[in-house]
ZATORVO-880653 format. One record per residue: x, y, z of N, C-alpha, C in turn; residue number from 1; residue in three letters. Coordinates in Angstrom, 1 decimal, padded with zeros to 4 digits. Layout:
SITE    n.px    n.py    n.pz   ca.px   ca.py   ca.pz    c.px    c.py    c.pz  pos  code
SITE       X       Y       Z       X       Y       Z       X       Y       Z  NUM   ala
...
***
This chain:
SITE    n.px    n.py    n.pz   ca.px   ca.py   ca.pz    c.px    c.py    c.pz  pos  code
SITE   041.3   026.5  -056.4   040.9   026.5  -054.7   042.0   025.5  -054.5    1   met
SITE   042.6   025.9  -053.1   043.7   025.8  -052.5   043.2   024.4  -051.4    2   thr
SITE   044.1   023.9  -051.1   044.5   022.7  -050.0   043.6   023.2  -049.1    3   leu
SITE   044.7   024.2  -048.6   044.2   024.9  -047.3   042.7   025.5  -047.5    4   gln
SITE   042.2   025.9  -048.4   041.1   026.4  -048.4   040.0   025.4  -048.1    5   glu
SITE   040.4   024.1  -048.9   039.7   023.3  -049.1   039.3   022.5  -047.5    6   lys
SITE   040.5   022.2  -046.7   041.0   021.9  -045.3   040.0   022.9  -044.8    7   ile
SITE   040.2   023.9  -044.8   039.1   025.1  -043.8   037.8   025.0  -044.1    8   ser
SITE   037.2   024.7  -045.4   035.8   024.7  -045.7   035.3   023.3  -044.9    9   ile
SITE   036.3   022.1  -044.9   035.9   020.5  -044.5   036.0   021.1  -042.9   10   val
SITE   036.9   022.0  -042.3   036.9   022.1  -040.8   035.6   023.0  -040.6   11   met
SITE   035.4   023.7  -041.2   033.9   024.4  -040.9   032.9   023.9  -040.8   12   gln
SITE   032.8   022.6  -041.7   031.7   022.0  -041.8   031.8   021.0  -040.5   13   ala
SITE   032.4   020.4  -040.4   032.7   019.7  -039.1   032.5   020.2  -038.0   14   ile
SITE   032.8   021.3  -037.8   032.7   022.6  -036.6   030.7   022.9  -036.2   15   ser
SITE   030.2   022.9  -037.9   029.0   022.8  -037.8   028.2   022.0  -037.4   16   phe
SITE   028.6   020.8  -038.2   027.8   019.7  -037.4   028.2   019.6  -036.1   17   ile
SITE   029.0   019.4  -035.7   029.5   019.3  -034.3   028.6   020.6  -033.1   18   gly
SITE   028.4   022.0  -033.9   027.1   022.8  -032.8   025.7   021.9  -032.9   19   ile
SITE   025.5   021.4  -034.3   024.2   021.0  -034.5   024.2   019.5  -033.0   20   ile
SITE   025.5   019.1  -033.0   025.0   017.9  -032.1   024.8   018.3  -030.8   21   phe
SITE   025.8   019.3  -030.8   025.8   019.8  -029.4   024.5   020.4  -028.9   22   gly
SITE   023.7   021.2  -029.5   022.9   021.7  -029.4   021.7   020.7  -029.1   23   val
SITE   021.7   019.5  -030.1   020.4   018.5  -030.0   021.1   017.7  -028.6   24   tyr
SITE   022.2   017.3  -028.2   022.4   017.0  -026.9   022.1   017.7  -025.9   25   leu
SITE   021.9   018.9  -026.0   021.9   020.4  -024.6   020.1   019.6  -024.4   26   tyr
SITE   019.6   019.7  -025.4   017.9   019.5  -025.2   017.5   018.0  -025.1   27   phe
SITE   018.2   017.0  -025.5   018.2   015.6  -025.8   018.1   015.2  -023.9   28   arg
SITE   019.4   015.5  -023.8   019.6   014.8  -022.3   018.6   015.2  -021.0   29   arg
SITE   018.1   016.3  -021.0   017.4   016.5  -020.0   015.9   016.1  -020.4   30   pro
SITE   015.9   015.7  -021.6   014.5   015.3  -021.8   014.4   013.9  -021.5   31   gln
SITE   015.9   013.1  -021.7   015.6   011.2  -021.4   015.5   011.5  -020.2   32   glu
SITE   016.6   012.5  -019.0   016.6   012.6  -017.5   014.8   012.9  -016.8   33   lys
SITE   014.3   013.7  -017.7   012.7   013.8  -017.3   011.9   012.4  -017.5   34   ser
SITE   012.3   012.0  -018.5   011.4   010.7  -019.1   012.0   009.5  -018.4   35   glu
SITE   013.1   009.5  -017.3   013.4   008.3  -016.4   013.0   008.6  -015.2   36   thr
SITE   012.8   009.9  -014.8   012.3   010.7  -013.6   011.0   010.2  -013.8   37   thr
SITE   010.2   010.4  -014.6   009.0   010.3  -015.0   008.3   008.8  -014.7   38   asp
SITE   009.2   008.0  -015.2   009.0   006.6  -015.1   009.4   006.0  -013.8   39   ala
SITE   010.0   006.2  -012.8   010.7   006.2  -011.8   009.1   006.2  -010.8   40   val
SITE   008.7   007.6  -011.2   007.7   008.6  -010.2   006.5   007.4  -010.7   41   phe
SITE   006.2   006.8  -011.4   004.8   006.2  -011.9   004.9   004.9  -011.5   42   lys
SITE   006.6   004.2  -011.4   006.6   003.1  -010.7   006.5   002.9  -009.1   43   glu
SITE   006.9   004.2  -008.8   006.5   004.5  -007.1   005.1   004.5  -006.5   44   arg
SITE   004.6   005.2  -007.7   003.2   005.7  -007.5   002.2   004.5  -007.6   45   met
SITE   002.4   003.7  -008.7   001.9   002.6  -008.8   002.4   001.6  -007.5   46   asp
SITE   003.1   001.3  -007.1   003.5   000.5  -006.0   002.9   000.9  -005.0   47   asn
SITE   002.8   002.2  -004.3   002.4   003.1  -003.5   000.5   002.9  -003.6   48   tyr
SITE   000.0   003.1  -004.7  -001.3   002.5  -005.1  -001.6   001.0  -004.4   49   glu
SITE  -000.4  -000.1  -005.2  -000.9  -001.6  -004.6  -001.0  -001.7  -003.0   50   thr
SITE   000.1  -001.4  -002.6   000.4  -001.3  -001.1  -000.6  -000.6  -000.2   51   thr
SITE  -001.2   000.6  -000.5  -002.4   001.1   000.1  -003.6   000.1   000.2   52   thr
SITE  -004.1  -000.4  -001.6  -005.0  -001.1  -001.6  -004.8  -002.5  -000.4   53   lys
SITE  -003.9  -003.0  -000.8  -003.3  -004.4   000.0  -003.8  -003.8   001.6   54   glu
SITE  -003.1  -002.6   002.2  -003.5  -002.4   003.6  -004.9  -002.4   003.8   55   ala
SITE  -005.2  -001.8   002.9  -006.9  -001.5   003.0  -007.8  -002.5   003.2   56   ile
SITE  -007.5  -003.7   002.4  -008.3  -004.8   002.4  -007.7  -005.6   003.5   57   lys
SITE  -006.8  -005.5   004.1  -006.1  -006.1   005.2  -006.8  -006.1   006.4   58   leu
SITE  -007.0  -004.7   006.4  -007.6  -003.9   007.5  -008.9  -004.1   007.5   59   ala
SITE  -009.5  -004.2   006.2  -011.2  -004.9   006.3  -011.7  -006.0   006.8   60   leu
SITE  -010.2  -006.9   006.4  -010.9  -008.1   006.7  -010.2  -008.7   008.3   61   asn
SITE  -009.1  -007.8   008.9  -009.1  -007.8   010.3  -010.2  -007.4   011.1   62   his
SITE  -011.2  -006.1   010.6  -011.9  -005.5   011.1  -013.5  -006.8   011.0   63   ser
SITE  -013.4  -007.2   010.0  -014.1  -008.4   009.7  -014.3  -009.7   010.9   64   his
SITE  -013.0  -009.8   011.3  -012.8  -011.0   012.2  -013.1  -010.5   013.1   65   thr
SITE  -012.2  -009.5   013.8  -012.5  -009.0   015.1  -014.2  -008.8   015.1   66   val
SITE  -015.1  -008.4   014.0  -016.6  -008.4   014.2  -017.2  -009.7   014.5   67   glu
SITE  -016.4  -010.8   013.8  -017.0  -012.5   013.8  -016.4  -012.7   015.3   68   ser
SITE  -015.4  -012.3   015.5  -015.0  -012.9   017.1  -016.1  -012.1   018.2   69   lys
SITE  -016.3  -011.1   018.0  -017.0  -010.1   018.7  -018.5  -011.2   019.1   70   leu
SITE  -018.7  -011.1   017.8  -020.5  -011.8   017.4  -020.5  -012.9   018.5   71   asp
SITE  -019.2  -013.7   018.2  -019.2  -015.5   018.6  -018.9  -015.2   020.1   72   ser
SITE  -018.3  -014.1   021.0  -017.8  -013.9   022.3  -019.4  -013.5   022.6   73   his
SITE  -020.2  -012.6   022.1  -021.3  -012.2   022.6  -022.1  -013.6   022.9   74   ile
SITE  -022.3  -014.2   021.6  -023.4  -015.6   022.1  -022.9  -016.4   023.1   75   lys
SITE  -021.7  -016.5   023.4  -021.0  -017.6   024.2  -020.8  -016.8   025.3   76   glu
SITE  -021.3  -015.8   025.6  -021.4  -014.8   027.0  -023.2  -015.0   027.5   77   ser
SITE  -023.7  -014.4   026.6  -025.1  -014.8   026.6  -025.4  -016.5   027.2   78   gln
SITE  -024.8  -017.6   026.1  -025.3  -018.8   026.6  -024.9  -018.9   027.7   79   thr
SITE  -023.6  -018.7   028.3  -023.1  -018.8   029.4  -023.7  -018.2   030.9   80   lys
SITE  -024.1  -017.0   030.5  -024.6  -016.0   031.6  -026.4  -016.7   031.5   81   gly
SITE  -026.7  -017.9   030.8  -028.2  -018.3   030.9  -027.6  -019.7   031.9   82   glu
SITE  -027.2  -020.3   031.2  -026.6  -021.5   032.2  -026.1  -021.2   033.3   83   ala
SITE  -025.4  -020.3   033.9  -025.0  -019.6   035.2  -026.5  -019.4   035.8   84   asp
SITE  -027.0  -018.7   035.7  -028.8  -018.3   036.0  -029.5  -019.6   036.4   85   ala
SITE  -029.7  -020.4   035.8  -030.2  -022.1   035.8  -029.4  -022.7   036.6   86   arg
SITE  -028.1  -022.8   036.9  -027.2  -023.3   037.9  -027.4  -022.4   039.0   87   trp
SITE  -027.4  -021.3   039.2  -027.9  -020.6   040.2  -029.4  -021.0   041.0   88   gln
SITE  -030.3  -021.0   040.4  -031.8  -021.1   040.4  -031.6  -022.8   041.0   89   gly
SITE  -030.7  -023.6   040.0  -031.2  -025.0   041.1  -030.3  -025.1   042.5   90   arg
SITE  -028.9  -024.4   042.5  -028.5  -024.0   043.6  -029.5  -023.6   044.7   91   met
SITE  -030.3  -022.4   044.6  -030.7  -022.0   045.5  -031.8  -022.7   046.2   92   glu
SITE  -033.1  -023.7   044.9  -033.6  -024.8   045.5  -033.5  -025.6   046.3   93   thr
SITE  -032.0  -025.9   046.0  -031.4  -027.5   046.7  -030.5  -026.5   048.4   94   leu
SITE  -030.8  -025.6   048.3  -030.4  -025.1   049.3  -031.6  -024.9   050.3   95   leu
SITE  -032.5  -024.2   049.8  -033.8  -024.2   050.1  -034.5  -025.4   050.5   96   glu
SITE  -034.3  -026.4   050.5  -035.0  -027.6   050.6  -033.7  -028.5   051.2   97   glu
SITE  -032.6  -027.9   051.4  -031.8  -029.1   052.3  -031.9  -028.5   053.5   98   arg
SITE  -031.6  -026.9   053.8  -031.7  -026.2   055.4  -032.7  -025.5   055.3   99   leu
SITE  -033.1  -025.9   056.6  -034.6  -025.3   057.1  -034.6  -024.0   057.4  100   pro
SITE  -035.7  -023.2   057.1  -035.4  -021.6   057.5  -035.8  -021.6   059.3  101   arg
SITE  -035.2  -020.5   059.9  -035.5  -020.5   061.1  -036.5  -019.5   061.5  102   lys
***
């Protein structure tokens, strides 16, 4: 075996290893990109779910607050209406007593 044949065999082996490595990278890089994309998508979905849950919780709390304020306002209005009715009755009585009817 001559030196030129030995160099040729080594070059063929290096070329074969290069081809195998190239094929490996050809299939591996898209897989890595896909895994990265999946991880980013999962993170966005988790953030979306968290944000949605917080928004729903805030809306429910706001709704509860509005209901509480409305109940309070209704009670105040009823109490004020009763007080106004009593005051009106007193005023009518006073006017009837003070102003004679003709």
